C-alpha positions as CSV (number, residue, x, y, z in Angstrom):
1,M,-25.3,31.7,96.6
2,T,-26.3,31.7,93.1
3,E,-25.2,34.0,90.5
4,P,-27.7,36.5,89.3
5,D,-29.2,35.7,86.0
6,A,-27.3,37.3,83.0
7,P,-29.2,40.3,81.8
8,N,-30.8,39.8,78.4
9,K,-31.4,43.5,77.7
10,V,-29.9,46.9,78.1
11,G,-33.0,48.9,78.7
12,L,-34.0,48.8,75.0
13,D,-37.3,46.9,75.5
14,I,-40.1,48.9,73.8
15,R,-42.7,48.0,76.5
16,T,-40.6,49.4,79.4
17,A,-38.1,51.9,78.0
18,V,-40.0,53.6,75.3
19,R,-43.6,55.0,75.1
20,S,-44.1,54.9,71.4
21,K,-42.1,54.3,68.2
22,S,-42.9,57.7,66.7
23,K,-41.5,59.5,69.7
24,I,-38.2,57.7,69.4
25,L,-37.9,58.8,65.8
26,K,-38.7,62.4,66.7
27,A,-36.2,62.3,69.6
28,F,-33.4,61.0,67.4
29,A,-34.0,63.9,65.0
30,K,-33.5,66.3,67.9
31,I,-30.0,65.1,69.0
32,E,-27.8,68.1,69.9
33,E,-25.2,69.3,67.5
34,S,-22.3,68.7,69.9
35,A,-23.1,64.9,69.9
36,L,-23.0,64.9,66.1
37,L,-19.7,66.8,66.0
38,H,-18.2,64.2,68.4
39,M,-19.4,61.3,66.2
40,R,-17.8,62.9,63.1
41,A,-14.5,63.6,65.0
42,Y,-14.3,60.1,66.4
43,M,-15.0,58.5,62.9
44,S,-12.3,60.7,61.4
45,K,-9.8,59.5,64.0
46,L,-10.5,55.9,62.9
47,G,-10.3,56.9,59.2
48,L,-14.0,56.3,58.5
49,Y,-16.2,58.7,56.6
50,E,-19.3,56.4,56.7
51,W,-20.5,53.8,59.2
52,A,-21.5,50.7,57.1
53,P,-20.6,47.1,58.0
54,D,-19.5,44.9,55.1
55,Y,-21.4,41.7,55.1
56,E,-19.3,40.2,52.3
57,Q,-16.3,40.1,54.7
58,S,-15.9,38.2,57.9
59,P,-17.4,39.7,61.0
60,Y,-13.9,39.8,62.5
61,S,-12.1,41.4,59.6
62,Q,-10.1,44.5,60.2
63,Y,-12.8,46.7,58.6
64,N,-15.7,45.2,60.5
65,V,-13.7,45.3,63.8
66,A,-13.2,49.1,63.3
67,M,-17.0,49.5,62.7
68,R,-17.6,47.5,66.0
69,I,-15.2,49.6,68.0
70,C,-16.7,52.9,66.6
71,A,-20.3,51.9,67.4
72,I,-19.6,50.6,70.9
73,D,-17.4,53.5,72.0
74,L,-19.8,56.2,70.7
75,F,-22.8,54.4,72.2
76,R,-21.2,54.3,75.7
77,Y,-20.0,58.0,75.4
78,L,-23.4,59.4,74.3
79,T,-25.3,57.4,76.9
80,S,-23.1,58.5,79.7
81,S,-23.3,62.1,78.4
82,T,-27.2,62.1,78.7
83,F,-27.7,62.4,75.0
84,Y,-29.7,59.1,75.0
85,D,-31.7,59.8,78.1
86,F,-34.9,59.7,76.0
87,L,-34.3,56.0,75.5
88,R,-34.3,55.4,79.3
89,I,-31.3,53.1,79.1
90,D,-30.2,51.3,82.3
91,S,-26.7,52.8,82.9
92,R,-25.6,49.9,85.1
93,Y,-24.6,47.9,82.0
94,L,-22.5,50.6,80.3
95,N,-19.2,49.2,81.8
96,D,-20.1,45.6,80.7
97,V,-18.2,45.8,77.4
98,A,-18.4,42.0,76.8
99,F,-22.2,42.0,77.0
100,I,-22.5,45.1,74.8
101,T,-20.2,43.4,72.2
102,R,-22.3,40.2,72.2
103,L,-25.4,42.4,71.8
104,Y,-23.8,44.3,68.9
105,D,-22.8,41.0,67.1
106,H,-26.3,39.6,67.5
107,F,-28.1,42.6,66.1
108,V,-25.6,43.6,63.4
109,H,-24.1,40.4,62.2
110,H,-27.1,38.1,62.7
111,Y,-30.4,39.9,62.6
112,M,-29.5,42.6,60.0
113,Y,-27.4,40.0,58.1
114,Q,-30.5,37.8,57.5
115,K,-32.4,40.8,56.2
116,W,-29.5,41.7,53.9
117,E,-29.5,38.1,52.4
118,Q,-33.3,38.2,52.0
119,E,-33.1,41.5,50.1
120,V,-30.3,40.2,47.9
121,R,-32.3,37.1,46.9
122,S,-35.5,39.1,46.2
123,P,-35.4,42.9,46.2
124,G,-38.2,44.5,48.1
125,A,-38.8,41.5,50.4
126,S,-37.5,43.5,53.4
127,L,-40.1,46.2,53.0
128,T,-42.9,43.6,52.6
129,T,-41.8,42.0,55.8
130,V,-41.9,45.3,57.7
131,E,-45.4,46.1,56.4
132,R,-46.6,42.6,57.4
133,N,-45.2,42.8,60.8
134,T,-46.7,46.3,61.4
135,A,-50.1,45.1,60.4
136,S,-49.8,42.1,62.7
137,A,-48.8,44.3,65.6
138,N,-51.7,46.6,65.1
139,R,-54.2,43.6,65.1
140,K,-52.6,42.2,68.3
141,R,-52.9,45.5,70.2
142,S,-56.6,45.6,69.4
143,D,-59.3,43.2,70.4
144,P,-58.3,39.6,69.6
145,S,-61.7,39.0,68.1
146,R,-60.7,41.1,65.2
147,Q,-58.5,38.3,63.8
148,T,-61.6,36.1,63.3
149,K,-64.1,38.7,62.3
150,S,-61.9,40.7,59.9
151,F,-62.4,40.3,56.1
152,G,-59.5,39.3,54.0
153,K,-58.3,41.3,51.0
154,T,-59.7,38.7,48.6
155,M,-63.2,38.9,50.1
156,I,-63.2,42.7,50.0
157,D,-62.1,42.7,46.4
158,T,-64.9,40.2,45.5
159,L,-67.5,42.4,47.1
160,R,-66.2,45.4,45.3
161,A,-66.3,43.6,42.0
162,T,-69.9,42.3,42.4
163,G,-71.1,45.8,43.4
164,K,-72.2,44.9,46.9
165,T,-70.2,47.4,48.8
166,R,-71.6,50.4,50.7
167,E,-70.7,52.8,48.0
168,A,-72.5,50.7,45.4
169,T,-75.6,50.5,47.6
170,V,-75.8,54.2,48.1
171,R,-75.3,54.8,44.4
172,S,-78.1,52.4,43.5
173,N,-80.5,54.0,46.0
174,R,-79.8,57.5,44.9
175,K,-82.6,59.3,43.2
176,V,-81.7,61.0,40.0
177,S,-84.1,63.2,38.0
178,E,-84.5,62.3,34.4
179,I,-83.1,64.5,31.7
180,S,-85.8,65.9,29.5
181,Q,-85.8,65.1,25.8
182,R,-84.0,67.9,23.9
183,Q,-85.9,69.5,21.1
184,P,-84.4,71.5,18.2
185,S,-84.0,75.1,19.2
186,Q,-85.2,78.0,17.1
187,L,-83.8,81.5,16.7
188,N,-86.1,84.4,17.2
189,V,-84.0,86.6,14.9
190,P,-82.0,85.3,12.0
191,A,-78.3,85.6,12.2
192,Q,-76.6,88.2,10.0
193,A,-73.4,88.0,7.8
194,M,-73.5,84.2,7.8
195,P,-72.4,82.0,4.8
196,I,-75.3,81.5,2.4
197,Q,-75.4,77.7,3.0
198,Y,-76.4,78.3,6.7
199,Y,-79.8,79.4,5.5
200,S,-82.3,76.9,4.1
201,P,-83.1,77.6,0.4
202,A,-86.8,77.2,0.9
203,W,-86.8,79.6,3.9
204,W,-84.6,82.1,2.1
205,N,-86.7,82.3,-1.0
206,R,-89.9,82.9,1.1
207,Q,-88.4,85.9,2.8
208,P,-89.1,89.5,1.5
209,E,-86.4,91.3,-0.3
210,V,-85.9,93.8,2.6
211,L,-85.0,91.0,5.0
212,R,-82.7,89.4,2.6
213,R,-80.9,92.6,2.1
214,A,-80.6,93.1,5.9
215,L,-79.1,89.6,6.4
216,K,-76.1,90.4,4.1
217,P,-75.0,86.7,3.6
218,S,-71.5,85.8,2.6
219,L,-71.5,84.2,-0.9
220,V,-69.1,81.3,0.0
221,V,-69.3,77.5,0.2
222,V,-68.2,76.3,3.6
223,F,-69.1,72.6,3.2
224,A,-69.5,70.3,0.2
225,P,-73.2,69.5,-0.7
226,S,-72.3,65.8,-0.6
227,S,-71.1,66.0,3.1
228,V,-73.9,67.9,4.7
229,T,-74.0,65.5,7.7
230,D,-70.3,64.6,7.7
231,F,-68.6,67.7,9.2
232,F,-66.1,66.0,11.6
233,S,-64.7,63.2,9.4
234,H,-61.1,63.6,8.2
235,K,-62.0,61.9,4.9
236,S,-64.8,64.2,3.9
237,E,-64.4,66.9,1.2
238,T,-65.2,69.6,3.8
239,A,-62.1,68.7,5.8
240,C,-59.8,68.2,2.9
241,K,-60.5,71.5,0.9
242,T,-60.4,75.1,1.7
243,V,-63.4,77.5,1.5
244,T,-61.9,79.0,-1.7
245,Q,-61.7,75.6,-3.3
246,L,-65.2,74.6,-2.3
247,T,-66.6,77.9,-3.6
248,S,-64.9,77.6,-7.0
249,E,-66.1,74.0,-7.3
250,Y,-69.6,74.0,-5.9
251,G,-70.5,77.7,-6.0
252,H,-72.6,77.6,-9.1
253,D,-74.7,74.6,-7.9
254,V,-75.2,76.1,-4.4
255,F,-76.0,79.7,-5.4
256,K,-78.6,78.8,-8.0
257,S,-80.9,77.4,-5.2
258,Y,-81.1,80.8,-3.6
259,D,-83.0,83.9,-4.9
260,L,-80.1,86.4,-5.2
261,E,-81.6,88.8,-7.8
262,Y,-81.8,91.6,-5.2
263,L,-78.0,91.9,-5.3
264,D,-78.1,93.0,-8.9
265,A,-81.5,94.9,-8.9
266,R,-80.1,98.4,-8.8
267,K,-77.6,97.8,-11.6
268,G,-80.4,96.2,-13.6
269,K,-82.6,99.3,-13.2
270,E,-79.8,101.6,-14.3
271,R,-79.1,99.5,-17.4
272,E,-82.8,99.5,-18.3
273,A,-83.0,103.3,-18.0
274,A,-79.9,103.7,-20.2
275,L,-81.4,101.3,-22.9
276,D,-84.6,103.3,-22.9
277,E,-82.8,106.6,-23.5
278,M,-80.8,105.0,-26.3
279,D,-84.0,103.7,-27.9
280,E,-85.5,107.2,-27.8
281,D,-82.5,108.6,-29.6
282,G,-82.8,105.9,-32.3
283,E,-79.7,104.0,-31.3
284,S,-79.8,100.2,-30.7
285,T,-77.9,98.3,-28.1
286,G,-77.0,95.5,-30.4
287,S,-75.4,97.7,-33.1
288,R,-73.3,99.5,-30.4
289,E,-72.0,96.2,-29.0
290,D,-71.2,95.0,-32.5
291,D,-69.4,98.2,-33.2
292,R,-67.4,97.8,-30.0
293,D,-66.5,94.2,-30.8
294,E,-65.1,95.4,-34.1
295,E,-62.9,98.0,-32.5
296,P,-59.3,97.9,-33.8
297,E,-56.5,97.1,-31.4
298,G,-54.8,100.5,-31.8
299,A,-57.9,102.5,-30.7
300,E,-58.2,100.9,-27.3
301,S,-55.9,103.2,-25.5
302,D,-57.3,106.3,-27.1
303,S,-60.9,105.5,-26.4
304,A,-60.1,104.6,-22.8
305,S,-58.3,107.9,-22.3
306,M,-61.3,109.9,-23.7
307,A,-63.7,107.9,-21.6
308,E,-61.7,108.6,-18.5
309,F,-61.4,112.3,-19.4
310,I,-65.2,112.7,-20.0
311,D,-66.2,110.7,-16.8
312,T,-63.8,112.8,-14.7
313,D,-64.4,116.4,-15.9
314,E,-67.7,115.9,-17.7
315,G,-66.4,117.8,-20.7
316,S,-66.1,121.1,-18.8
317,G,-62.4,121.2,-18.2
318,E,-62.9,122.3,-14.6
319,S,-64.0,120.5,-11.4
320,D,-66.0,123.3,-9.9
321,G,-68.8,123.3,-12.5
322,S,-67.3,126.1,-14.7
323,F,-66.7,125.8,-18.5
324,A,-64.6,127.6,-21.1
325,D,-66.3,130.2,-23.3
326,D,-65.4,131.2,-26.8
327,D,-62.6,133.5,-25.6
328,G,-61.1,130.8,-23.3
329,E,-62.4,132.4,-20.1
330,N,-64.2,130.5,-17.4
331,G,-67.9,131.4,-16.9
332,Y,-70.8,130.1,-14.9
333,L,-74.4,129.4,-15.8
334,S,-77.3,131.4,-14.5
335,D,-79.9,129.9,-12.2
336,D,-82.3,129.0,-15.1
337,S,-79.4,127.5,-17.1
338,E,-78.3,125.4,-14.0
339,S,-81.7,123.9,-13.5
340,A,-82.0,123.1,-17.2
341,S,-78.6,121.5,-17.3
342,E,-79.5,119.3,-14.3
343,E,-82.6,118.1,-16.2
344,E,-80.6,117.3,-19.3
345,G,-77.7,115.6,-17.4
346,E,-78.7,112.1,-18.3
347,E,-79.2,112.9,-22.0
348,G,-75.8,114.5,-22.0
349,E,-74.2,111.4,-20.7
350,S,-75.8,109.3,-23.5
351,L,-74.5,111.8,-26.1
352,A,-71.0,111.5,-24.6
353,D,-71.3,107.7,-24.9
354,E,-72.3,108.1,-28.5
355,M,-69.3,110.3,-29.2
356,I,-67.0,107.7,-27.8
357,A,-68.7,104.9,-29.8
358,L,-68.3,106.9,-33.0
359,A,-64.6,107.6,-32.3
360,E,-64.0,103.9,-31.7
361,E,-65.9,102.9,-34.9
362,N,-63.9,105.1,-37.1
363,N,-60.6,104.1,-35.3
364,L,-60.0,107.9,-34.6
365,A,-59.4,108.3,-38.3
366,D,-62.2,110.7,-38.9
367,Q,-61.9,112.7,-35.7
368,D,-61.3,115.9,-37.7
369,D,-64.9,115.6,-39.0
370,V,-66.3,115.0,-35.5
371,M,-64.5,118.1,-34.1
372,E,-65.7,120.5,-36.9
373,G,-69.0,121.0,-35.0
374,P,-67.6,122.5,-31.8
375,S,-64.9,124.5,-33.6
376,D,-66.1,127.8,-32.0
377,D,-65.4,126.4,-28.5
378,T,-62.0,124.9,-29.2
379,G,-60.7,128.0,-30.9
380,D,-57.5,127.6,-32.9
381,Q,-56.3,124.5,-31.1
382,S,-54.0,122.2,-33.1
383,N,-55.3,118.7,-34.1
384,D,-51.8,117.2,-34.7
385,S,-51.4,115.3,-31.4
386,E,-53.6,112.6,-29.8
387,E,-54.0,114.7,-26.6
388,D,-55.5,117.6,-28.6
389,M,-57.9,115.3,-30.3
390,A,-59.1,113.8,-27.0
391,Q,-59.5,117.3,-25.5
392,A,-61.5,118.5,-28.5
393,T,-63.8,115.6,-28.4
394,A,-64.3,116.0,-24.6
395,T,-65.1,119.7,-25.1
396,A,-67.7,118.9,-27.8
397,A,-69.4,116.4,-25.4
398,G,-69.4,119.1,-22.7
399,N,-71.0,121.6,-24.9
400,S,-73.6,119.1,-25.9
401,N,-74.4,118.6,-22.1
402,V,-74.7,122.3,-21.4
403,G,-75.8,124.1,-24.5
404,G,-76.5,121.6,-27.3
405,R,-79.8,120.4,-25.9
406,N,-80.8,123.7,-24.4
407,E,-80.0,126.5,-26.8
408,E,-82.3,129.0,-25.2
409,H,-80.2,128.8,-22.0
410,N,-76.8,129.1,-23.7
411,T,-75.8,132.2,-21.7
412,Y,-72.7,132.8,-19.8
413,G,-72.3,134.3,-16.3
């Protein structure tokens, strides 16, 4: 009789014991909790909190012997308790402790030890080996002709670099419509409230005054004239200065290219009307300006107070159109008098200006002579204080507006 051949496996062969590698991983993740509790209790009994052989010690050191006993005993217990039935282990070899010990030493202290040495010499080598072995196994399970017909990584990279791949071919054959040439766009309606520089000077000056008024441009300089085409450079003046600085520096040169007379047209007409009235009264503008230039410093506050008083109350002393009569009572003009006073309003304003100019010329020294004319209206008021003199002068100007130029309507209500 011959002894039976020694077994070389314990039902762990992948081809016969396991259907697929992924199922093994899923099965190990579903081990019952009672098995895990038994593992922890047994390791605690041996004084171990982690199962990890030490390859720097001898395989038969006290620490590695404890690891060997823990692994073999737990494997035998879990296999006999049907926790490892998904591995389809042959239970006939569970009592052959010597065979299981040799199997443990071969796998742990030979196969895994070589991988540990390789990883110590070059970190990452173990993972590279696993990937290479997986790719080889996949090729072997397929048609053997793939080994000779497959393209290597170098050949694939070469085709991709030269643009001869399928993606490059599809891209080259794709029909793309051409983009039409863009032309400068034109606004149908000019934009309003824009900085004056956004409008072309030639276009602006051709537009009628009504359109220029409606656009209401902002009189500011937003970019320097020397950097018209350099908006985005950090070295240009437009990027280095604020709008206020650009306006103060280039405002005169920029604004003179635009026709902006319409902005001051109304004020110019009012000034011309005032000058015409003064010419009719025999008063020249130049003499009045010269007289005002020669005004003493002490008379500035008095003339300003009289001008404010006359502009506010129009010499009447009341805001509702009434005026003081000889007895100090308020009265109102009749209908004829009101219409006449409205027609003579502008002339009355010029007379008030003349009164102020005369007061400034004489430095308020001869105000007693100026106030002698309307003495009937002012009554017995005292001329000692500056306030009384200002009120008397204002009253005289008011009487000139209402009754001085229209004596035939000098009636009271």
